[in-house]
LUMPA-187106 format. One record per atom (N, C-alpha, C): residue in three letters; x, y, z. Coordinates in pm, whole numbers, padded with zeros to 5 digits, always signed. Layout:
N
ALAXYZ/...
END
This chain:
291
MET+00349+00765-02539/MET+00261+00776-02422/MET+00246+00648-02354/LYS+00214+00645-02229/LYS+00194+00520-02153/LYS+00098+00544-02042/ILE+00049+00430-01987/ILE-00050+00438-01878/ILE+00014+00500-01757/LEU-00061+00580-01679/LEU-00009+00647-01563/LEU+00045+00551-01467/GLU+00176+00568-01426/GLU+00244+00482-01324/GLU+00324+00575-01234/ASP+00438+00524-01198/ASP+00531+00599-01106/ASP+00612+00687-01190/ASP+00560+00789-01258/ASP+00633+00867-01351/ASP+00676+00997-01288/ARG+00807+01033-01302/ARG+00856+01148-01236/ARG+00881+01264-01334/ASP+00831+01248-01455/ASP+00848+01352-01553/ASP+00750+01466-01531/LYS+00799+01578-01480/LYS+00703+01686-01448/LYS+00649+01755-01573/ASN+00699+01718-01695/ASN+00642+01773-01813/ASN+00530+01688-01872/LYS+00488+01588-01799/LYS+00377+01504-01840/LYS+00258+01523-01748/ARG+00137+01501-01812/ARG+00013+01505-01735/ARG-00070+01384-01769/ALA-00152+01344-01683/ALA-00244+01228-01706/ALA-00374+01281-01777/ASP-00407+01213-01884/ASP-00535+01240-01950/ASP-00644+01193-01855/PRO-00732+01278-01808/PRO-00832+01240-01709/PRO-00934+01141-01763/VAL-00944+01126-01895/VAL-01039+01028-01955/VAL-00978+00885-01967/CYS-00864+00873-02030/CYS-00801+00741-02053/CYS-00687+00708-01963/GLY-00632+00806-01887/GLY-00522+00782-01798/GLY-00387+00785-01859/MET-00378+00806-01991/MET-00248+00803-02056/MET-00170+00936-02025/LEU-00040+00928-02027/LEU+00045+01042-02003/LEU+00065+01118-02130/VAL+00044+01248-02126/VAL+00059+01332-02243/VAL+00143+01458-02204/ASP+00201+01520-02309/ASP+00282+01638-02280/ASP+00191+01750-02225/LYS+00244+01824-02137/LYS+00159+01930-02075/LYS+00126+02044-02172/ASP+00194+02042-02288/ASP+00164+02139-02393/ASP+00083+02074-02509/SER+00016+01963-02478/SER-00066+01899-02575/SER-00163+01995-02635/PRO-00189+01989-02768/PRO-00288+02079-02831/PRO-00429+02055-02787/PHE-00458+01939-02730/PHE-00594+01905-02692/PHE-00612+01942-02544/SER-00678+02057-02518/SER-00687+02103-02381/SER-00826+02156-02355/SER-00862+02157-02227/SER-00992+02212-02184/SER-00977+02262-02042/GLU-01050+02371-02016/GLU-01041+02429-01879/GLU-01175+02400-01808/TYR-01162+02359-01682/TYR-01279+02335-01600/TYR-01254+02382-01457/GLN-01342+02475-01408/GLN-01320+02530-01272/GLN-01183+02586-01254/LYS-01139+02663-01358/LYS-01013+02734-01351/LYS-00891+02643-01352/LYS-00910+02515-01387/LYS-00796+02423-01396/LYS-00783+02371-01535/ASP-00656+02364-01585/ASP-00633+02322-01722/ASP-00609+02170-01731/TYR-00677+02104-01823/TYR-00664+01956-01843/TYR-00615+01936-01983/ARG-00526+01837-01997/ARG-00472+01803-02131/ARG-00511+01661-02168/PHE-00530+01634-02299/PHE-00580+01509-02347/PHE-00492+01457-02461/CYS-00506+01327-02482/CYS-00425+01261-02587/CYS-00492+01273-02726/SER-00623+01310-02728/SER-00694+01315-02857/SER-00817+01404-02844/GLU-00867+01437-02958/GLU-00990+01523-02961/GLU-01109+01444-02901/LYS-01108+01313-02919/LYS-01215+01227-02870/LYS-01220+01236-02714/CYS-01104+01216-02653/CYS-01098+01227-02503/CYS-01138+01364-02454/LYS-01099+01469-02526/LYS-01138+01602-02486/LYS-01287+01618-02494/SER-01349+01568-02604/SER-01496+01580-02620/SER-01571+01508-02511/LEU-01523+01386-02476/LEU-01590+01307-02372/LEU-01584+01382-02239/PHE-01464+01440-02210/PHE-01448+01512-02085/PHE-01542+01630-02074/GLU-01556+01702-02177/GLU-01639+01826-02177/GLU-01783+01791-02161/GLN-01823+01667-02196/GLN-01961+01624-02175/GLN-01991+01593-02027/GLU-01894+01529-01961/GLU-01910+01486-01817/GLU-01785+01513-01740/PRO-01749+01640-01718/PRO-01617+01669-01648/PRO-01612+01609-01508/GLU-01718+01626-01430/GLU-01718+01574-01293/GLU-01692+01426-01285/LEU-01753+01352-01377/LEU-01742+01207-01379/LEU-01594+01169-01408/PHE-01531+01231-01504/PHE-01397+01194-01543/PHE-01291+01244-01441/ILE-01319+01353-01371/ILE-01230+01399-01269/ILE-01231+01301-01148/SER-01354+01256-01114/SER-01365+01154-01005/SER-01298+01024-01048/MET-01310+00987-01174/MET-01246+00863-01221/MET-01092+00881-01214/GLN-01040+01001-01250/GLN-00897+01025-01244/GLN-00848+01016-01100/ASP-00926+01071-01005/ASP-00887+01067-00867/ASP-00880+00925-00816/ALA-00982+00845-00850/ALA-00989+00705-00811/ALA-00872+00628-00873/ARG-00836+00652-00995/ARG-00730+00583-01065/ARG-00592+00614-00996/GLU-00573+00744-00968/GLU-00449+00786-00907/GLU-00435+00727-00761/LYS-00547+00723-00686/LYS-00543+00662-00554/LYS-00511+00514-00558/PHE-00565+00441-00661/PHE-00540+00300-00678/PHE-00391+00278-00710/ILE-00335+00359-00801/ILE-00201+00344-00840/ILE-00105+00377-00722/GLU-00144+00479-00647/GLU-00059+00519-00530/GLU-00065+00403-00423/SER-00178+00342-00403/SER-00188+00235-00304/SER-00105+00114-00349/LYS-00109+00081-00482/LYS-00025-00032-00527/LYS+00123-00003-00517/ARG+00160+00122-00550/ARG+00300+00159-00536/ARG+00349+00159-00392/THR+00265+00204-00304/THR+00297+00204-00161/THR+00312+00062-00111/GLU+00218-00024-00156/GLU+00225-00168-00113/GLU+00353-00233-00162/ALA+00391-00202-00282/ALA+00514-00261-00337/ALA+00636-00211-00258/LEU+00638-00083-00221/LEU+00750-00028-00150/LEU+00758-00091-00009/LYS+00641-00115+00054/LYS+00640-00174+00185/LYS+00695-00317+00184/LYS+00658-00391+00079/LYS+00707-00529+00060/LYS+00858-00523+00046/MET+00907-00428-00032/MET+01050-00418-00058/MET+01123-00382+00077/ALA+01061-00291+00153/ALA+01117-00250+00282/ALA+01123-00369+00377/ASP+01014-00453+00380/ASP+01007-00566+00463/ASP+01119-00670+00428/GLN+01139-00689+00301/GLN+01244-00782+00258/GLN+01384-00730+00295/LEU+01399-00599+00274/LEU+01526-00538+00306/LEU+01555-00552+00459/THR+01451-00528+00535/THR+01464-00539+00681/THR+01509-00684+00720/HIS+01441-00778+00663/HIS+01472-00920+00694/HIS+01620-00958+00657/GLU+01662-00909+00537/GLU+01796-00942+00492/GLU+01906-00873+00572/ILE+01878-00754+00621/ILE+01981-00676+00698/ILE+01985-00719+00842/ARG+01872-00746+00906/ARG+01868-00765+01050/ARG+01959-00873+01101/ASN+01958-00992+01042/ASN+02042-01104+01094/ASN+02193-01071+01090/PRO+02249-01032+00973/PRO+02394-00999+00978/PRO+02427-00884+01067/LEU+02336-00788+01079/LEU+02356-00671+01163/LEU+02368-00716+01309/THR+02277-00808+01348/THR+02280-00859+01487/THR+02413-00925+01517/SER+02461-01007+01417/SER+02587-01073+01440/SER+02707-00978+01447/ILE+02710-00878+01360/ILE+02814-00780+01366/ILE+02816-00704+01498/GLY+02698-00662+01542/GLY+02683-00590+01670/GLY+02726-00674+01789/GLY+02688-00801+01788/GLY+02719-00898+01895/GLY+02867-00924+01910/PHE+02934-00951+01792/PHE+03073-00978+01794/PHE+03156-00851+01834/ALA+03111-00731+01785/ALA+03182-00608+01813/ALA+03170-00578+01963/ARG+03058-00603+02024/ARG+03042-00573+02167/ARG+03130-00670+02252/ARG+03134-00795+02205/ARG+03221-00896+02275/ARG+03367-00857+02264/MET+03408-00813+02147/MET+03549-00774+02128/MET+03581-00644+02215/LEU+03490-00549+02223/LEU+03511-00434+02300/LEU+03533-00469+02450/LYS+03451-00562+02499/LYS+03466-00602+02641/LYS+03600-00665+02670/GLY+03657-00731+02569/GLY+03789-00792+02589/GLY+03908-00699+02567/LEU+03887-00583+02530/LEU+03996-00485+02510/LEU+04024-00408+02642/PRO+04154-00389+02670/PRO+04192-00305+02788/PRO+04136-00164+02772/GLU+04117-00098+02883/GLU+04062+00037+02883/GLU+04149+00136+02802/ASP+04282+00109+02804/ASP+04374+00206+02736/ASP+04410+00157+02595/ALA+04344+00056+02541/ALA+04376+00006+02410/ALA+04342+00110+02303/SER+04434+00127+02211/SER+04413+00226+02104/SER+04298+00187+02005/ASP+04265+00059+02002/ASP+04167+00011+01913/ASP+04022+00027+01967/ARG+04008+00067+02097/ARG+03876+00079+02156/ARG+03790+00180+02080/LYS+03848+00296+02045/LYS+03771+00398+01978/LYS+03715+00353+01845/TYR+03793+00263+01778/TYR+03742+00215+01647/TYR+03626+00117+01669/MET+03644+00036+01771/MET+03536-00063+01800/MET+03409+00008+01849/GLU+03428+00117+01928/GLU+03310+00191+01975/GLU+03239+00256+01858/ARG+03316+00299+01760/ARG+03261+00364+01638/ARG+03178+00260+01564/VAL+03231+00135+01551/VAL+03157+00029+01482/VAL+03024+00003+01551/ILE+03027-00001+01682/ILE+02908-00027+01764/ILE+02808+00083+01747/GLU+02853+00208+01746/GLU+02765+00325+01727/GLU+02696+00314+01593/ASP+02772+00282+01490/ASP+02715+00270+01354/ASP+02613+00156+01345/VAL+02647+00045+01411/VAL+02556-00069+01408/VAL+02425-00034+01478/GLU+02432+00036+01593/GLU+02314+00082+01665/GLU+02229+00176+01579/ARG+02297+00263+01507/ARG+02224+00358+01418/ARG+02148+00279+01307/LEU+02216+00182+01252/LEU+02152+00096+01147/LEU+02040+00015+01207/GLU+02059-00032+01330/GLU+01948-00111+01394/GLU+01826-00022+01415/GLN+01847+00106+01449/GLN+01731+00197+01466/GLN+01664+00218+01333/MET+01741+00228+01225/MET+01679+00247+01097/MET+01596+00125+01053/VAL+01652+00007+01081/VAL+01583-00116+01052/VAL+01454-00125+01131/ASN+01456-00092+01257/ASN+01339-00097+01342/ASN+01229-00005+01292/ARG+01273+00112+01235/ARG+01173+00209+01184/ARG+01115+00159+01052/LEU+01184+00069+00987/LEU+01135+00012+00862/LEU+01029-00097+00891/VAL+01036-00157+01008/VAL+00942-00266+01042/VAL+00803-00213+01048/ARG+00716-00275+00975/ARG+00576-00228+00969/ARG+00504-00268+01093/PHE+00403-00190+01130/PHE+00315-00229+01235/PHE+00173-00221+01181/GLU+00081-00305+01234/GLU-00053-00304+01186/GLU-00141-00219+01280/PRO-00257-00168+01230/PRO-00344-00084+01312/PRO-00385-00147+01445/ASP-00395-00282+01450/ASP-00445-00341+01573/ASP-00332-00342+01685/GLN-00213-00291+01646/GLN-00109-00276+01748/GLN-00121-00146+01821/LEU-00214-00061+01784/LEU-00230+00063+01846/LEU-00298+00043+01982/THR-00251+00122+02081/THR-00319+00122+02214/THR-00380+00258+02228/ARG-00508+00270+02197/ARG-00578+00400+02191/ARG-00636+00434+02321/GLU-00640+00564+02343/GLU-00706+00623+02464/GLU-00762+00762+02421/SER-00867+00803+02492/SER-00926+00931+02467/SER-00824+01042+02502/SER-00793+01129+02408/SER-00687+01224+02427/SER-00721+01361+02378/ASN-00657+01464+02434/ASN-00668+01602+02386/ASN-00539+01623+02305/ILE-00555+01646+02173/ILE-00441+01664+02090/ILE-00357+01777+02128/ASN-00412+01885+02184/ASN-00334+01999+02227/ASN-00236+01961+02338/LYS-00282+01875+02426/LYS-00195+01828+02535/LYS-00084+01743+02480/VAL-00117+01656+02385/VAL-00012+01570+02322/VAL+00094+01653+02256/ILE+00049+01757+02181/ILE+00145+01849+02115/ILE+00231+01922+02216/SER+00171+01968+02321/SER+00244+02042+02432/SER+00353+01948+02489/GLU+00322+01830+02511/GLU+00422+01732+02569/GLU+00538+01712+02475/VAL+00510+01702+02346/VAL+00622+01690+02247/VAL+00700+01818+02242/MET+00634+01931+02253/MET+00701+02061+02250/MET+00802+02077+02364/GLU+00764+02021+02480/GLU+00853+02027+02597/GLU+00990+01955+02570/VAL+00980+01843+02499/VAL+01094+01765+02463/VAL+01186+01843+02371/PHE+01123+01919+02278/PHE+01197+01992+02177/PHE+01238+02136+02218/ASP+01194+02175+02341/ASP+01216+02315+02379/ASP+01363+02359+02367/GLU+01456+02273+02418/GLU+01589+02311+02418/GLU+01649+02315+02273/ILE+01602+02220+02191/ILE+01645+02209+02049/ILE+01605+02332+01975/PHE+01479+02379+01999/PHE+01429+02498+01934/PHE+01512+02620+01976/ARG+01543+02628+02107/ARG+01621+02748+02151/ARG+01762+02744+02097/ASN+01826+02623+02095/ASN+01961+02615+02045/ASN+01967+02649+01894/ASN+01862+02623+01822/ASN+01862+02647+01680/ASN+01796+02781+01644/LYS+01768+02865+01753/LYS+01712+02995+01733/LYS+01582+02996+01650/ILE+01495+02898+01681/ILE+01366+02885+01613/ILE+01252+02946+01696/THR+01182+03032+01631/THR+01063+03091+01696/THR+00946+03000+01670/VAL+00879+02960+01779/VAL+00760+02875+01775/VAL+00636+02952+01798/ARG+00542+02937+01703/ARG+00411+03004+01718/ARG+00301+02903+01727/LEU+00239+02902+01838/LEU+00131+02807+01870/LEU-00007+02872+01859/HIS-00096+02804+01781/HIS-00228+02855+01766/HIS-00318+02731+01788/LEU-00339+02696+01914/LEU-00407+02576+01955/LEU-00552+02612+01987/GLN-00649+02566+01916/GLN-00789+02594+01940/GLN-00828+02540+02080/GLU-00894+02624+02156/GLU-00934+02581+02295/GLU-01057+02488+02285/LYS-01067+02406+02393/LYS-01179+02314+02413/LYS-01206+02223+02290/LEU-01097+02164+02244/LEU-01112+02070+02132/LEU-01175+01941+02181/PRO-01262+01879+02101/PRO-01319+01750+02135/PRO-01211+01640+02141/PRO-01232+01537+02212/PRO-01128+01434+02224/PRO-01117+01347+02096/VAL-00996+01287+02080/VAL-00974+01186+01976/VAL-00913+01066+02036/LEU-00936+00945+01974/LEU-00878+00823+02022/LEU-00741+00806+01963/LEU-00635+00810+02049/LEU-00503+00807+01998/LEU-00419+00707+02073/ASP-00322+00651+01996/ASP-00205+00585+02064/ASP-00107+00698+02091/ARG-00107+00749+02212/ARG-00032+00866+02240/ARG+00118+00852+02207/GLY+00174+00737+02238/GLY+00317+00711+02211/GLY+00350+00725+02065/LYS+00265+00663+01980/LYS+00295+00663+01836/LYS+00267+00801+01775/ILE+00161+00870+01817/ILE+00138+01000+01770/ILE+00248+01098+01812/LYS+00301+01082+01935/LYS+00414+01163+01977/LYS+00533+01140+01889/SER+00560+01013+01856/SER+00673+00980+01770/SER+00657+01043+01633/ALA+00529+01037+01579/ALA+00503+01095+01446/ALA+00529+01243+01449/LEU+00476+01315+01549/LEU+00498+01455+01558/LEU+00644+01490+01572/SER+00718+01411+01655/SER+00856+01431+01679/SER+00936+01424+01545/ASN+00896+01326+01458/ASN+00961+01313+01326/ASN+00939+01441+01243/ILE+00818+01494+01246/ILE+00793+01612+01168/ILE+00870+01732+01223/PHE+00869+01747+01354/PHE+00942+01855+01416/PHE+01090+01851+01384/LYS+01145+01731+01395/LYS+01291+01711+01371/LYS+01319+01749+01225/ASN+01232+01703+01133/ASN+01253+01739+00989/ASN+01252+01885+00968/SER+01157+01954+01037/SER+01145+02102+01023/SER+01271+02169+01076/VAL+01319+02126+01186/VAL+01445+02186+01246/VAL+01558+02166+01146/ASP+01573+02046+01093/ASP+01684+02019+00998/ASP+01671+02107+00868/ALA+01549+02133+00828/ALA+01524+02202+00701/ALA+01547+02348+00712/MET+01546+02406+00836/MET+01554+02552+00855/MET+01702+02593+00879/ASP+01770+02645+00779/ASP+01905+02695+00794/ASP+01919+02839+00762/LYS+01807+02906+00742/LYS+01809+03050+00714/LYS+01808+03131+00844/GLU+01822+03264+00832/GLU+01812+03351+00944/GLU+01671+03354+01009/HIS+01573+03355+00918/HIS+01436+03360+00959/HIS+01380+03218+00983/ARG+01376+03176+01107/ARG+01334+03039+01137/ARG+01209+03035+01229/VAL+01101+02999+01167/VAL+00975+02994+01237/VAL+00906+02862+01220/LEU+00858+02804+01327/LEU+00775+02683+01324/LEU+00638+02722+01382/GLU+00535+02700+01298/GLU+00401+02737+01338/GLU+00317+02614+01346/ILE+00243+02599+01458/ILE+00163+02482+01484/ILE+00021+02526+01515/LYS-00079+02473+01444/LYS-00218+02508+01460/LYS-00299+02386+01481/THR-00407+02396+01560/THR-00509+02289+01571/THR-00641+02352+01548/SER-00733+02275+01494/SER-00866+02325+01469/SER-00961+02203+01445/VAL-01086+02233+01431/VAL-01187+02130+01400/VAL-01244+02164+01266/ALA-01255+02064+01176/ALA-01316+02077+01047/ALA-01407+01958+01027/GLY-01539+01986+01041/GLY-01635+01877+01025/GLY-01623+01776+01141/LYS-01592+01653+01106/LYS-01577+01542+01198/LYS-01430+01509+01219/GLN-01345+01607+01204/GLN-01201+01579+01208/GLN-01128+01686+01288/ILE-01019+01645+01354/ILE-00927+01737+01418/ILE-00816+01763+01313/VAL-00779+01889+01295/VAL-00676+01920+01196/VAL-00557+01976+01271/VAL-00440+01921+01245/VAL-00313+01972+01297/VAL-00226+02016+01180/THR-00190+02145+01184/THR-00114+02201+01077/THR+00024+02244+01124/ILE+00130+02192+01064/ILE+00266+02229+01105/ILE+00341+02290+00992/SER+00385+02414+01006/SER+00451+02487+00894/SER+00585+02532+00941/ASP+00688+02523+00850/ASP+00819+02575+00879/ASP+00863+02666+00768/THR+00973+02744+00795/THR+01027+02834+00700/THR+01159+02781+00645/GLY+01156+02648+00616/GLY+01277+02584+00571/GLY+01301+02595+00422/LYS+01383+02503+00372/LYS+01428+02510+00231/LYS+01313+02484+00136/GLY+01219+02404+00176/GLY+01110+02368+00087/GLY+01151+02248+00000/ILE+01050+02189-00064/ILE+01068+02063-00140/ILE+01019+02088-00280/PRO+01098+02054-00381/PRO+01055+02071-00524/PRO+00917+02002-00550/GLU+00837+02064-00631/GLU+00703+02012-00664/GLU+00704+01869-00706/GLU+00802+01835-00796/GLU+00804+01701-00851/GLU+00843+01592-00751/LYS+00894+01631-00632/LYS+00936+01531-00530/LYS+00838+01522-00415/ILE+00741+01610-00406/ILE+00645+01609-00300/ILE+00579+01475-00280/LYS+00533+01410-00386/LYS+00456+01288-00372/LYS+00541+01171-00328/TYR+00672+01183-00329/TYR+00758+01072-00296/TYR+00822+01081-00155/ILE+00796+01188-00082/ILE+00868+01204+00043/ILE+00821+01109+00157/PHE+00706+01040+00130/PHE+00662+00945+00234/PHE+00706+00800+00196/ASP+00776+00784+00082/ASP+00833+00655+00046/ASP+00945+00621+00139/PRO+00948+00500+00196/PRO+01053+00460+00288/PRO+01190+00461+00228/LEU+01202+00445+00099/LEU+01337+00433+00032/LEU+01372+00562-00041/PHE+01294+00664-00026/PHE+01323+00791-00096/PHE+01404+00878-00007/THR+01511+00939-00068/THR+01601+01029+00010/THR+01594+01169-00047/SER+01583+01267+00040/SER+01575+01404-00001/SER+01692+01484+00060/LYS+01744+01577-00013/LYS+01853+01660+00041/LYS+01800+01745+00157/VAL+01673+01776+00158/VAL+01612+01859+00261/VAL+01577+01777+00384/TYR+01511+01665+00368/TYR+01462+01586+00474/TYR+01529+01453+00494/GLY+01637+01424+00417/GLY+01713+01304+00437/GLY+01635+01182+00398/PRO+01676+01058+00454/PRO+01605+00937+00420/PRO+01459+00944+00462/GLY+01374+00874+00377/GLY+01227+00885+00402/GLY+01172+00798+00514/LEU+01259+00735+00591/LEU+01214+00641+00690/LEU+01121+00710+00790/GLY+01160+00827+00839/GLY+01078+00894+00943/GLY+00944+00933+00891/LEU+00936+00991+00775/LEU+00812+01033+00717/LEU+00725+00916+00678/ALA+00792+00808+00634/ALA+00709+00686+00604/ALA+00643+00636+00727/PHE+00714+00642+00838/PHE+00657+00601+00967/PHE+00543+00690+01009/VAL+00560+00821+00988/VAL+00454+00919+01019/VAL+00325+00890+00942/LYS+00337+00860+00812/LYS+00221+00830+00728/LYS+00153+00701+00777/GLU+00237+00601+00814/GLU+00177+00473+00866/GLU+00098+00499+00992/VAL+00151+00580+01081/VAL+00085+00607+01209/VAL-00047+00681+01188/ILE-00043+00786+01106/ILE-00166+00860+01079/ILE-00270+00778+01016/GLN-00234+00701+00915/GLN-00332+00618+00849/GLN-00387+00508+00932/ALA-00305+00456+01024/ALA-00349+00355+01122/ALA-00454+00406+01212/HIS-00453+00543+01238/HIS-00553+00608+01320/HIS-00681+00646+01237/GLY-00681+00613+01112/GLY-00794+00647+01024/GLY-00782+00788+00973/GLY-00665+00845+00981/GLY-00651+00986+00937/GLY-00572+00996+00808/THR-00545+01121+00771/THR-00472+01150+00649/THR-00365+01251+00676/ILE-00262+01252+00597/ILE-00156+01359+00599/ILE-00129+01404+00461/GLU-00117+01535+00443/GLU-00081+01589+00316/GLU+00025+01698+00338/VAL+00099+01725+00230/VAL+00209+01821+00244/VAL+00212+01914+00125/LYS+00235+02045+00152/LYS+00249+02149+00057/LYS+00382+02217+00081/SER+00451+02249-00030/SER+00585+02310-00007/SER+00618+02407-00120/THR+00695+02508-00088/THR+00751+02600-00184/THR+00900+02614-00163/VAL+00977+02587-00264/VAL+01121+02594-00251/VAL+01159+02733-00208/GLY+01244+02741-00104/GLY+01294+02870-00053/GLY+01204+02935+00045/LYS+01079+02884+00066/LYS+00988+02942+00157/LYS+00946+02854+00271/GLY+00934+02727+00249/GLY+00902+02637+00359/GLY+00800+02526+00319/THR+00767+02446+00426/THR+00683+02329+00402/THR+00569+02334+00508/THR+00452+02281+00470/THR+00343+02273+00560/THR+00288+02127+00553/PHE+00281+02061+00674/PHE+00219+01931+00688/PHE+00080+01952+00749/LYS-00019+01891+00693/LYS-00157+01896+00748/LYS-00206+01754+00783/ILE-00229+01732+00911/ILE-00278+01604+00960/ILE-00421+01616+00997/LYS-00503+01516+00952/LYS-00643+01516+00985/LYS-00679+01384+01059/LEU-00732+01395+01173/LEU-00764+01275+01253/LEU-00912+01274+01291/PRO-00978+01156+01280/PRO-01122+01157+01304/PRO-01153+01177+01452/LEU-01261+01249+01479/LEU-01307+01273+01620/LEU-01360+01141+01673/ARG-01349+01130+01802/ARG-01406+01013+01871/ARG-01554+01008+01861/ARG-01608+00895+01815/ARG-01755+00885+01815/ARG-01809+00852+01950/ARG-01934+00882+01978/ARG-01987+00873+02109/ARG-01984+00732+02166/HIS-02002+00632+02077/HIS-02005+00490+02134/HIS-01864+00442+02150/GLU-01759+00511+02111/GLU-01625+00462+02130/GLU-01573+00503+02269/SER-01497+00412+02327/SER-01449+00442+02461/SER-01303+00488+02455/
END
């Protein structure tokens, strides 16, 4: 057994009392609010049964702390990777463009040089998406999230039609305004839409988008009928260096998470293999004193 870290063993569970990883068929178990908990010892089980709410909240806090530390480490790694790649990439692109200009229009090597430049530009885009931005870089304005979604939908209209995707919109009317950086929110939504399009390769292709108000938050729910993501991989899809067969490199979704969190919001994902994936974004409503 070991302290809960970045463990990908789906046959392990965290003891809510001490945080150690135990087999999910551990003989020390207890049920609370229809959920099964496993423990490393009879002592931990006994302590949990005395104060279940306390230890569940402690477990949630512990997992959030570990997740924040892991995310911080991944961001540092991504920043270092970006720095190491950018300079040589700039040199390769610059020399390739110069060589292309010097080649005659009918030169047989032009197509190879053009391919090099295309690949360099693709890598440059990936590097730019890895670059972190801070919340103070947001340019916020009072916005109607339904209008923002509609504007993104217009861009994807032809893509949806070409891929024979049925779009179902359930946008709540008269939503209160939210303070958004419209450009970054549009980019975030575009990333999710693109991932959904790529994930849907079956005959039944439906993208459903809902908006609603829950308490002091606007909720945007985006569901697709794609391949779905295995349960053990769900928690890693927002990692910038994680690659999925369904959603490809995690750069786009890492960017999405950064944008939503920079707005003071949250994003969560639920998925079932073979049925599809649902992203739920929650954004805080604009407070009266905010402009």
